[in-house]
C-alpha positions as CSV (number, residue, x, y, z in Angstrom):
1,X,52.2,62.0,104.9
2,X,50.9,60.4,101.5
3,X,48.4,63.7,100.0
4,X,44.5,62.2,99.2
5,X,43.7,61.1,95.9
6,X,40.1,61.0,94.7
7,X,38.4,58.6,92.1
8,X,35.1,60.1,89.8
9,X,32.4,59.1,91.8
10,X,33.9,60.8,95.1
11,X,35.1,63.7,93.3
12,X,31.4,64.1,92.0
13,X,30.0,63.5,95.4
14,X,32.5,65.7,97.0
15,X,31.1,68.5,94.7
16,X,27.7,67.6,94.9
17,X,28.1,67.9,98.5
18,X,29.3,71.1,98.2
19,X,27.3,72.5,95.7
20,X,24.4,71.5,97.7
21,X,25.6,72.9,100.9
22,X,26.4,76.3,98.9
23,X,22.0,76.1,97.5
24,X,21.2,75.8,100.9
25,X,22.7,78.8,102.2
26,X,21.5,80.8,99.3
27,X,18.2,79.5,100.2
28,X,18.7,80.4,104.2
29,X,19.3,84.1,103.4
30,X,16.3,84.4,100.6
31,X,14.2,83.0,103.1
32,X,14.7,86.5,105.1
33,X,11.7,88.5,105.7
34,X,11.8,92.0,105.1
35,X,10.4,92.5,108.3
36,X,14.0,90.3,109.7
37,X,16.0,92.8,106.9
38,X,15.1,95.9,108.2
39,X,15.5,94.9,112.2
40,X,19.0,93.7,111.1
41,X,19.4,97.0,110.0
42,X,18.1,99.3,112.4
43,X,14.7,99.5,111.0
44,X,16.7,100.5,107.7
45,X,16.9,103.7,107.7
46,X,20.1,104.3,107.4
47,X,20.8,101.7,104.5
48,X,17.7,102.9,102.9
49,X,18.6,106.6,103.3
50,X,21.9,105.8,102.3
51,X,20.6,103.9,99.2
52,X,18.7,107.4,98.3
53,X,21.7,109.9,98.7
54,X,23.8,107.6,96.4
55,X,21.3,107.0,93.7
56,X,20.4,110.6,93.6
57,X,24.4,112.0,93.4
58,X,24.3,109.2,90.7
59,X,26.9,107.4,92.5
60,X,24.7,103.8,92.7
61,X,26.1,101.4,90.3
62,X,23.1,100.3,88.1
63,X,23.1,97.5,86.6
64,X,24.9,98.3,83.4
65,X,28.1,99.9,85.2
66,X,28.6,96.5,86.8
67,X,29.7,95.1,83.9
68,X,31.3,92.2,84.5
69,X,34.8,92.6,83.1
70,X,37.1,89.4,81.8
71,X,41.0,89.2,81.1
72,X,43.1,86.6,79.2
73,X,45.9,86.7,77.1
74,X,44.6,85.5,74.3
75,X,46.1,87.5,71.1
76,X,44.9,91.3,70.2
77,X,44.1,92.9,67.2
78,X,46.2,96.2,67.8
79,X,44.8,99.7,67.3
80,X,46.3,100.2,63.2
81,X,49.5,98.3,61.3
82,X,52.3,97.3,63.4
83,X,55.9,97.2,62.8
84,X,57.0,94.8,65.4
85,X,55.7,91.7,67.1
86,X,57.5,91.2,70.3
87,X,60.5,93.1,72.2
88,X,63.7,91.7,74.4
89,X,65.0,94.3,76.5
90,X,68.4,94.2,77.7
91,X,68.8,96.0,80.7
92,X,72.3,97.2,82.4
93,X,71.0,98.2,85.7
94,X,73.4,101.1,87.5
95,X,74.3,103.5,84.3
96,X,76.8,102.6,81.6
97,X,79.0,105.3,81.3
98,X,77.7,106.9,77.4
99,X,80.9,109.6,77.6
100,X,83.0,106.2,77.5
101,X,81.2,103.9,75.2
102,X,79.0,106.1,72.3
103,X,79.3,109.7,73.0
104,X,82.7,110.9,72.5
105,X,83.7,114.4,73.7
106,X,86.9,115.2,72.6
107,X,86.9,118.3,74.9
108,X,86.7,116.5,78.2
109,X,90.4,114.5,76.7
110,X,91.5,118.2,76.0
111,X,90.5,119.6,79.3
112,X,91.8,116.3,81.1
113,X,92.1,116.8,84.9
114,X,91.3,120.9,84.7
115,X,88.1,122.5,86.6
116,X,84.7,121.8,85.1
117,X,83.4,125.6,84.0
118,X,79.9,125.0,85.1
119,X,77.7,123.2,87.8
120,X,77.2,120.1,88.2
121,X,74.1,118.3,90.2
122,X,76.2,115.6,92.1
123,X,74.4,112.4,93.6
124,X,77.3,111.6,96.0
125,X,78.5,114.9,97.3
126,X,81.0,113.7,100.0
127,X,83.1,112.4,97.0
128,X,82.6,114.7,94.0
129,X,84.3,116.7,92.5
130,X,84.8,119.6,89.7
131,X,87.9,118.1,88.2
132,X,87.6,117.1,84.2
133,X,88.0,112.9,83.5
134,X,89.1,112.2,80.2
135,X,87.8,109.2,78.8
136,X,90.8,106.0,78.9
137,X,89.1,104.5,75.6
138,X,89.5,105.2,72.0
139,X,86.8,105.5,70.3
140,X,86.7,104.5,66.0
141,X,84.3,104.9,63.6
142,X,82.4,101.8,62.5
143,X,80.5,100.1,59.7
144,X,79.0,102.1,56.8
145,X,77.1,104.5,58.6
146,X,80.6,105.6,60.4
147,X,79.2,105.8,64.2
148,X,81.9,106.3,66.5
149,X,82.2,103.3,68.9
150,X,84.1,103.0,71.9
151,X,87.2,100.3,71.7
152,X,85.4,98.4,74.8
153,X,82.6,97.7,71.9
154,X,83.8,95.3,69.5
155,X,80.4,93.7,69.1
156,X,78.3,96.9,69.3
157,X,80.9,98.4,66.2
158,X,80.0,94.5,64.0
159,X,75.9,95.6,64.6
160,X,76.4,99.6,64.1
161,X,74.6,99.5,60.9
162,X,71.3,97.6,62.4
163,X,71.1,99.8,65.4
164,X,70.1,103.4,66.3
165,X,72.0,104.9,68.8
166,X,70.4,107.6,70.9
167,X,72.3,110.3,72.7
168,X,70.1,112.4,74.1
169,X,68.0,110.4,76.6
170,X,66.5,111.7,79.9
171,X,65.0,110.9,83.1
172,X,65.6,114.0,85.0
173,X,65.4,111.8,88.2
174,X,69.2,111.3,89.7
175,X,69.1,108.0,91.4
176,X,68.8,104.5,90.6
177,X,65.1,103.8,91.7
178,X,63.6,106.6,90.4
179,X,65.4,106.6,87.0
180,X,64.7,103.1,86.7
181,X,60.7,103.3,87.4
182,X,60.7,105.9,85.1
183,X,62.0,103.7,82.2
184,X,60.0,100.7,83.2
185,X,56.9,102.5,84.3
186,X,56.5,105.8,82.8
187,X,56.6,107.2,86.3
188,X,58.7,107.6,89.1
189,X,56.8,105.9,91.9
190,X,56.7,102.3,92.5
191,X,53.4,99.8,92.4
192,X,52.5,100.6,88.2
193,X,52.2,98.4,85.5
194,X,55.9,98.1,83.5
195,X,55.7,98.5,80.0
196,X,56.0,94.4,79.5
197,X,52.7,94.0,81.7
198,X,51.2,97.0,79.0
199,X,52.1,94.8,75.8
200,X,50.7,91.9,77.6
201,X,47.5,93.5,78.1
202,X,47.0,95.2,75.5
203,X,48.5,93.0,73.0
204,X,48.1,89.3,74.8
205,X,50.6,87.0,73.7
206,X,50.7,84.4,70.3
207,X,51.4,81.6,72.3
208,X,49.3,79.9,74.9
209,X,51.4,77.5,76.7
210,X,54.2,80.5,77.3
211,X,53.8,83.2,79.6
212,X,53.4,86.6,77.6
213,X,56.2,88.9,79.6
214,X,59.5,87.1,81.1
215,X,62.1,88.2,83.4
216,X,65.3,86.6,83.0
217,X,67.4,87.8,86.2
218,X,71.1,87.5,86.7
219,X,72.9,85.7,88.7
220,X,74.2,88.1,91.1
221,X,71.1,89.0,92.0
222,X,68.0,91.0,91.2
223,X,68.3,94.8,89.5
224,X,67.5,98.2,91.5
225,X,64.2,97.9,92.5
226,X,63.7,94.1,92.4
227,X,60.3,92.7,91.5
228,X,59.0,96.1,90.6
229,X,60.5,95.6,87.6
230,X,58.1,92.5,86.5
231,X,54.8,94.0,88.4
232,X,51.7,94.6,86.5
233,X,51.2,96.8,89.1
234,X,47.0,97.7,88.9
235,X,47.0,95.5,86.1
236,X,45.1,92.1,86.4
237,X,47.8,89.7,87.7
238,X,47.6,88.1,84.8
239,X,50.2,90.6,83.2
240,X,52.7,90.3,85.4
241,X,56.0,89.1,84.0
242,X,57.1,85.4,84.7
243,X,60.6,85.3,87.1
244,X,62.9,83.3,85.3
245,X,66.6,82.1,87.7
246,X,70.1,82.3,85.8
247,X,70.2,78.8,86.9
248,X,68.3,75.3,86.5
249,X,65.4,75.0,88.2
250,X,65.3,78.6,86.0
251,X,61.3,78.4,87.1
252,X,61.0,77.3,91.0
253,X,58.1,75.1,91.7
254,X,57.1,74.1,88.1
255,X,58.0,70.6,88.1
256,X,55.6,68.7,90.8
257,X,57.0,66.0,92.9
258,X,57.6,62.6,91.9
259,X,54.4,61.4,93.5
260,X,52.5,63.9,92.4
261,X,53.0,63.4,88.7
262,X,51.3,62.1,85.9
263,X,47.5,60.4,87.0
264,X,47.4,62.1,90.3
265,X,48.3,65.9,89.4
266,X,45.4,65.2,86.7
267,X,42.9,64.2,88.8
268,X,43.5,66.8,91.2
269,X,43.5,69.8,88.8
270,X,40.2,68.4,87.5
271,X,39.0,68.3,90.4
272,X,40.4,71.9,91.6
273,X,39.0,73.5,88.2
274,X,35.3,72.1,89.0
275,X,35.6,73.7,92.6
276,X,36.6,76.7,90.7
277,X,34.2,76.7,87.8
278,X,31.4,76.7,90.4
279,X,32.6,79.3,92.4
280,X,33.1,81.5,89.8
281,X,29.9,81.1,88.4
282,X,28.5,82.9,91.8
283,X,31.2,85.3,92.1
284,X,31.5,86.6,88.2
285,X,34.5,89.9,88.0
286,X,36.6,88.2,90.9
287,X,40.0,89.3,88.8
288,X,42.4,87.7,91.3
289,X,40.5,84.5,91.2
290,X,40.3,84.5,87.8
291,X,44.3,85.3,87.4
292,X,45.1,82.2,90.1
293,X,43.1,79.6,88.0
294,X,45.1,81.0,84.7
295,X,48.2,80.9,86.5
296,X,47.7,77.7,87.5
297,X,46.2,76.9,83.8
298,X,49.4,78.2,82.3
299,X,51.9,76.4,84.9
300,X,50.6,72.9,83.8
301,X,51.3,73.6,80.2
302,X,54.8,75.4,81.2
303,X,55.8,72.1,82.4
304,X,56.7,70.5,79.1
305,X,56.5,74.1,76.5
306,X,58.9,75.7,79.2
307,X,61.5,73.1,79.6
308,X,62.0,73.1,76.0
309,X,61.9,76.6,75.4
310,X,65.2,77.6,77.7
311,X,66.6,74.4,76.8
312,X,69.6,75.6,74.5
313,X,71.2,72.0,74.3
314,X,69.6,71.8,70.9
315,X,71.2,74.5,69.7
316,X,74.0,73.9,66.9
317,X,77.4,74.8,68.2
318,X,78.1,77.5,65.8
319,X,75.1,79.8,67.7
320,X,76.4,78.7,71.2
321,X,80.0,79.9,69.9
322,X,78.0,82.9,68.7
323,X,76.4,84.0,71.8
324,X,80.2,83.2,73.9
325,X,78.7,80.5,75.6
326,X,82.1,78.9,75.1
327,X,83.7,81.3,77.4
328,X,83.4,81.6,80.9
329,X,83.4,85.4,80.6
330,X,79.9,85.2,78.7
331,X,78.3,81.9,79.1
332,X,75.8,83.6,81.8
333,X,74.7,86.4,79.7
334,X,75.0,84.8,76.6
335,X,72.9,82.1,77.3
336,X,69.9,84.4,78.8
337,X,70.4,85.9,75.6
338,X,69.8,83.1,73.4
339,X,67.0,81.8,75.8
340,X,65.4,85.6,75.0
341,X,65.6,84.4,71.6
342,X,64.4,81.2,71.5
343,X,61.1,82.3,73.8
344,X,60.6,85.2,71.2
345,X,60.6,82.8,68.2
346,X,58.2,80.4,69.9
347,X,55.3,83.8,70.6
348,X,56.0,85.1,74.0
349,X,55.6,89.3,73.4
350,X,58.4,90.9,75.7
351,X,61.6,89.8,77.7
352,X,63.8,91.3,79.5
353,X,67.3,90.9,81.1
354,X,69.2,92.6,83.7
355,X,72.6,92.9,84.5
356,X,73.4,94.9,88.1
357,X,77.0,95.6,87.2
358,X,77.3,99.4,85.6
359,X,77.4,101.3,88.9
360,X,80.8,102.8,88.6
361,X,81.3,105.8,91.0
362,X,85.1,104.5,91.5
363,X,87.3,102.2,89.4
364,X,85.8,102.5,86.6
365,X,88.5,101.8,84.4
366,X,88.8,98.2,85.6
367,X,85.1,98.1,86.4
368,X,83.5,99.1,83.3
369,X,86.0,96.8,80.9
370,X,84.8,93.9,82.8
371,X,81.2,94.7,82.5
372,X,81.1,95.2,78.6
373,X,83.4,92.1,78.2
374,X,80.7,90.0,79.7
375,X,77.9,91.6,77.5
376,X,79.1,92.6,74.3
377,X,79.6,89.8,72.3
378,X,76.2,88.2,73.5
379,X,74.0,91.2,73.4
380,X,75.7,91.9,69.4
381,X,75.1,87.9,68.7
382,X,71.4,88.4,69.8
383,X,70.8,91.2,67.1
384,X,73.0,89.1,64.1
385,X,71.0,85.8,64.8
386,X,67.6,87.6,64.8
387,X,68.4,88.8,61.9
388,X,69.7,85.7,60.2
389,X,66.1,84.0,61.0
390,X,63.9,86.8,59.8
391,X,63.1,88.0,63.0
392,X,64.7,91.1,63.6
393,X,62.1,93.6,61.7
394,X,59.6,92.4,64.0
395,X,61.5,92.3,67.3
396,X,62.4,95.3,68.9
397,X,66.1,94.4,70.7
398,X,66.8,97.3,73.5
399,X,69.9,97.7,75.4
400,X,70.4,100.4,78.0
401,X,70.8,101.5,81.3
402,X,68.5,104.1,83.9
403,X,71.3,106.4,83.7
404,X,74.5,107.7,81.9
405,X,77.9,108.8,84.1
406,X,79.1,112.4,84.7
407,X,82.0,113.9,82.8
408,X,83.7,114.5,86.5
409,X,86.3,112.3,88.6
410,X,83.7,110.9,91.5
411,X,86.4,109.2,94.4
412,X,89.4,111.3,93.3
413,X,92.0,108.8,95.2
414,X,94.2,108.0,92.5
415,X,93.9,106.8,88.8
416,X,93.1,103.2,89.6
417,X,90.1,104.5,92.1
418,X,88.7,107.0,90.1
419,X,84.5,106.8,89.1
420,X,81.9,108.6,87.7
421,X,78.6,110.1,89.2
422,X,74.8,109.7,88.1
423,X,73.7,111.4,85.2
424,X,69.8,111.3,83.7
425,X,70.3,114.5,82.4
426,X,71.5,113.1,79.2
427,X,72.8,109.4,78.6
428,X,72.9,106.8,75.9
429,X,70.8,103.9,74.5
430,X,70.6,101.9,71.9
431,X,67.3,100.5,69.9
432,X,67.4,97.8,67.0
433,X,64.5,96.1,64.8
434,X,60.9,96.3,64.5
435,X,60.9,99.5,62.5
436,X,63.9,101.7,63.9
437,X,66.0,103.1,61.3
438,X,69.2,101.3,61.1
439,X,72.7,103.2,61.5
440,X,71.2,106.1,63.1
441,X,72.4,108.4,65.6
442,X,70.0,110.1,67.3
443,X,70.1,113.5,69.2
444,X,73.1,115.3,71.2
445,X,74.1,116.3,74.2
446,X,76.3,118.9,75.5
447,X,79.8,119.2,74.7
448,X,80.7,117.7,78.1
449,X,78.3,114.9,78.0
450,X,76.2,116.3,80.5
451,X,72.6,117.7,79.4
452,X,70.6,116.7,76.0
453,X,70.4,119.2,74.1
454,X,69.2,117.9,70.7
455,X,66.1,115.8,69.4
456,X,66.1,115.1,73.9
457,X,64.3,111.5,73.8
458,X,62.3,111.5,77.5
459,X,61.3,108.2,79.1
460,X,57.4,109.1,78.3
461,X,58.5,109.9,74.4
462,X,61.0,106.4,74.8
463,X,57.0,104.6,76.1
464,X,54.8,106.3,73.1
465,X,57.1,105.2,70.9
466,X,57.6,101.8,71.8
467,X,53.7,100.8,71.4
468,X,53.4,102.7,68.1
469,X,55.5,100.4,66.6
470,X,53.6,98.1,67.7
471,X,50.4,99.3,66.7
472,X,49.1,100.6,69.7
473,X,48.7,105.0,71.2
474,X,50.1,104.8,74.4
475,X,47.3,107.7,75.7
476,X,44.8,105.6,74.5
477,X,45.6,101.7,76.2
478,X,44.0,102.4,79.6
479,X,42.9,100.7,82.2
480,X,40.6,101.6,84.4
481,X,41.8,102.1,87.9
482,X,40.2,104.2,91.0
483,X,37.8,105.7,88.9
484,X,40.0,106.9,86.6
485,X,41.3,105.9,83.0
486,X,45.2,105.1,83.7
487,X,47.8,104.8,80.8
488,X,51.3,104.3,80.8
489,X,51.6,108.2,80.5
490,X,48.6,109.3,82.2
491,X,48.9,113.1,80.8
492,X,52.8,113.3,80.7
493,X,53.5,114.7,77.0
494,X,54.8,111.5,75.1
495,X,55.5,112.3,71.6
496,X,55.9,108.8,69.3
497,X,59.9,110.6,67.9
498,X,59.2,109.9,64.3
499,X,63.0,110.6,63.6
500,X,64.1,107.3,64.8
501,X,61.6,105.5,62.4
502,X,61.9,103.4,59.3
């Protein structure tokens, strides 16, 4: 069935009729007598008494308390001079093994096969053991900084002088879901705003034709906690991340069907806009409606802007080769990294990429090597490309997962089947650009790589430091929810880790 189209005069008639009906209803309500009102409310005793009690207790909202707030994505001035303007987070969901990639522990290889001389908190007790597992891969000093890097990460070794390698990350919640939420939202329970939403809320975005926060998903599926990774929680819906697929169409339902394109779509959107504005004038402060209106407007503008931003066909052959798009192993992640660069280049505030390939409870020798092969070159290319374009100074790049791995064997069923269990007490990730120091290995774990023991960076310290680089105070960036001023810290002792800052 062909959808209806409206001429300008027909739209005016519909709009007028709608307004007339609404005004008639309002006049009817105003005509209710005081006697009718009291009769309809049990002679008014309950309502009057309730209002009096609320006023006595100071709980009856005054006109000032009922101030209507409006939210938008226009650029906002930070609290103080920022170092960073945008962020790209490469989230390696599952837990990259820090003792095999970033944090060499010679004692593990020296005691390989021996019993661990302490206590281990296992997540999977059924397959657990206390037999130490030395790393199968060699570490080499890299760059002028001489930071030791695993042979599995030759690309990272090339950019190590541009990064801060954090070897003392800590969340302390030993499962994927809670640790993921801690790093994404600041707390271990779902339903709260993620970092990207906080940045969009606090700073807006430079490009009103693209989302402030974009989530680039992996072809193999969603990360742990799914859509909670780009949820705005109880912030207005305007600040939720826009999920983008790894294949075309990257944003579903963005393009209208052929029969609705052009003048038909414009006429419908104009009509819808008038209805929304009319309703909004009589129902101010309905944030879900405002967010829906803003989303429709953004979707219409994105039909051209998003398609152009995500089209890597215009990139040079040298750039495409840099990201590994010519290689089937690195093509998918390399394409997403290149899209991420194009998005921040066009004013997007926060982009996050998810890679669900790092939970190596077994067959880690094969699995870890394969996971690294798919992301190492594109990750390094992103830093190199941003640097060559003068964007790294104002763009933070993050690489890491929600945990590391244990130094002992899990699934002791032959060398090819050996894995490592979860470790959230001390693990590694790296950050580059946007005000972080270059060529720095920060913090330490113990001699077995189990616990962070020096310059510990908790998830709330990480958030406080990131927001500080964006010119925001993590404790003061708040939103009123359930009569409380909520922040990403919410009372946690988040400290800016100045030792990591340039």
